[in-house]
C-alpha positions, 0 to 999 in steps of 0.5 A: 469535484475538488481534490479533497472530495476525490480523496474522501471518495477514495477513502470511502471506497478503499479505506483510509491510508495511514502510517501504521508503523515505522520499520528499520531495514537491517544490513541484510535488507530484512525488516520486521512487520510489527505483531499488532499490524500482522495480527490486524492484517491476518498475516501468518508466518510463512505467508507470501506477500506481494511487494508492489511499487509506485514510481514518480519521476523514475524513482520509487515513491511508494512500497506496498505489501499485499497478501498474495492471494488478495493481490488482484482484487486489492490492486484493482480496487485500491491502486486504480484511483491512486495511480490515476491521481499520480498520472494526472499530476505528472 
């Protein structure tokens, strides 16, 4: 199976990966998630989000936010294929 076919398979299983917004980190290390993204993700005020990182060559290359109550399911289904892809490239 070609890499492109594998990527398409991942999209069918996990949904598509795309940039939803660009955010700025302020002096205190805080950032604002845009309202439309919060609404589409069903994120409410004071809801806990898990911050997950992916490393490549000892540096963090990806930062993901996941609703804490959905973390186990999302990590298992979404990151499994993605991290397997990263591990085969190194």
